[in-house]
C-alpha positions in Angstrom: 14.7 1.4 -26.7 11.6 2.5 -24.3 10.1 -0.3 -22.1 6.6 -1.1 -20.3 5.6 -3.1 -17.4 4.0 -6.3 -17.4 1.0 -4.8 -15.6 0.4 -2.3 -18.3 0.2 -5.3 -21.0 -1.8 -7.4 -18.7 -4.2 -4.6 -18.0 -5.1 -4.3 -21.9 -5.2 -7.7 -22.4 -7.5 -8.1 -19.7 -9.7 -5.1 -21.1 -9.7 -6.6 -24.5 -11.3 -10.1 -22.4 -13.8 -8.3 -21.0 -14.9 -5.5 -23.7 -14.2 -7.5 -26.8 -15.1 -11.1 -25.6 -14.0 -13.4 -28.3 -11.4 -11.0 -30.3 -8.4 -11.6 -28.1 -7.1 -14.5 -30.6 -7.7 -12.7 -33.9 -5.8 -9.6 -32.0 -3.0 -11.8 -31.2 -2.9 -13.4 -34.2 -2.4 -9.8 -36.1 0.2 -8.9 -33.6 3.6 -8.4 -36.1 5.9 -11.5 -35.6 8.4 -9.3 -33.4 6.2 -8.8 -30.8 3.4 -11.6 -31.2 6.0 -13.9 -29.6 5.9 -12.3 -26.1 2.5 -13.4 -26.1 3.5 -16.8 -26.5 5.2 -16.6 -22.9 3.7 -15.8 -19.8 3.8 -12.2 -18.7 4.7 -11.1 -15.6 3.3 -8.4 -14.0 6.4 -6.9 -12.6 8.8 -7.5 -15.3 9.8 -5.0 -18.3 8.9 -6.0 -22.2 9.4 -3.6 -25.3 7.1 -0.6 -25.6 6.4 -2.0 -29.2 4.5 -4.9 -27.4 2.0 -2.6 -25.9 1.6 0.0 -28.6 1.3 -2.8 -31.4 -1.5 -4.4 -28.9 -3.2 -0.6 -28.7 -3.0 -0.3 -32.6 -4.6 -3.6 -33.3 -7.2 -3.0 -30.5 -7.9 0.1 -32.4 -8.1 -2.0 -35.8 -10.5 -4.4 -34.6 -12.7 -2.3 -32.6 -12.5 0.7 -34.1 -11.8 1.9 -37.6 -8.0 1.7 -37.3 -7.7 5.8 -37.0 -6.6 5.5 -33.5 -9.9 6.9 -32.1 -10.7 3.7 -30.1 -7.3 4.4 -28.3 -9.0 7.5 -26.8 -12.2 5.3 -26.2 -9.8 2.1 -24.5 -8.2 5.1 -22.4 -11.6 6.2 -21.2 -13.1 2.7 -20.5 -9.7 1.8 -18.6 -9.6 5.1 -16.5 -13.3 4.2 -15.3 -12.1 0.8 -14.1 -8.7 2.0 -12.5 -10.8 5.1 -10.7 -13.2 2.4 -9.1 -10.4 -0.1 -8.2 -6.9 0.7 -7.7 -6.9 4.2 -7.9 -9.9 5.4 -6.1 -8.5 7.6 -3.7 -7.6 9.9 -6.5 -11.4 10.9 -6.7 -11.2 12.2 -3.0 -9.0 15.2 -3.9 -10.7 18.4 -5.6 -8.2 20.7 -6.6 -7.2 19.7 -10.6 -3.3 20.2 -9.9 -3.2 17.7 -7.4 -5.8 15.0 -9.2 -3.4 15.2 -12.3 -0.2 15.3 -10.7 -1.2 12.5 -8.7 -2.4 10.7 -11.4 0.7 11.2 -13.6 2.7 10.5 -10.4 2.4 6.6 -11.5 3.9 7.2 -14.8 7.4 5.5 -13.7 5.5 2.8 -12.4 4.8 1.7 -16.2 7.0 2.7 -18.3 10.9 3.2 -18.2 11.1 6.2 -20.4 9.8 9.7 -20.1 9.0 12.1 -17.3 5.0 13.2 -17.3 4.5 16.9 -15.9 1.5 18.7 -15.0 1.0 22.5 -15.3 -2.2 24.2 -14.4 -2.3 27.0 -16.6 -5.7 28.3 -15.2 -8.2 27.1 -12.8 -10.0 25.9 -16.0 -7.3 24.4 -18.2 -4.1 22.1 -17.3 -1.2 20.6 -19.9 0.4 17.4 -18.9 4.0 17.3 -20.8 6.0 14.1 -21.5 9.4 14.9 -22.2 12.3 12.6 -22.7 10.1 9.9 -24.7 11.7 9.9 -28.3 9.7 6.5 -29.2 6.3 7.5 -28.1 3.8 6.4 -30.3 0.4 8.3 -31.1 -1.5 5.3 -29.9 -0.1 5.6 -26.5 -0.7 9.2 -26.6 -4.5 9.3 -27.8 -4.9 6.5 -24.9 -3.2 8.8 -22.3 -5.6 11.8 -23.5 -8.9 9.3 -23.1 -7.4 8.1 -19.6 -7.0 11.8 -18.3 -10.7 13.3 -20.0 -12.4 10.2 -18.1 -10.2 10.6 -14.8 -11.6 14.4 -15.1 -15.1 13.6 -15.8 -14.8 11.1 -12.7 -13.7 14.3 -10.7 -16.7 16.0 -11.3 -15.4 18.2 -14.0 -17.6 19.4 -16.7 -17.3 20.1 -20.4 -13.7 18.6 -20.7 -12.1 19.1 -24.0 -8.7 17.9 -24.6 -6.2 18.3 -27.7 -2.7 16.8 -28.5 -0.6 20.3 -28.8 2.6 18.7 -29.8 4.0 15.2 -30.4 7.4 13.6 -30.2 6.1 11.1 -32.6 6.1 14.3 -34.9 9.4 15.6 -34.0 8.4 18.1 -31.5 10.8 18.4 -28.7 7.8 17.2 -26.1 4.6 15.8 -25.8 2.1 18.0 -24.9 -1.8 17.2 -24.0 -3.8 20.2 -23.4 -7.1 19.8 -21.1 -9.8 22.7 -20.6 -12.7 21.9 -18.2 -15.3 23.6 -15.9 -15.7 23.0 -11.7 
């Protein structure tokens, strides 16, 4: 079963506290019992936790702040990217080449997840794909979150008219998860 670093869980909790103010107790209480138990413990930045805890938090946040259709996972990804790119990943904004930008951003994948490999392919000067392989447990809430994060990332790197789609997903039985992005310089 896949695992996620505590830093990702704590980042999501911090996001909820900042953007949803008083809803954290409600969100925690709405978690399934098998993942809620972890919230009673002290989450450590560098410890590994079940991936399901992260995706349950995302889906419960989506139900609380959104419509329960996972569209808020994209919004949450965008807002997280905005925060990340103004703080810990500020250096990424100094690059201008899309391949370098996306490759650098996706190079941190193994710092957060013990499953999957994220690979970047620049299809043309206005199109890129991100392929996630070897992550059979990947959840659509997470995929949409990554999609939103990368959309915002590209926007903050001064690309315009950004569009994205989930071309395939392991959560649907596809062999890989592939996100496709188009943009203008």
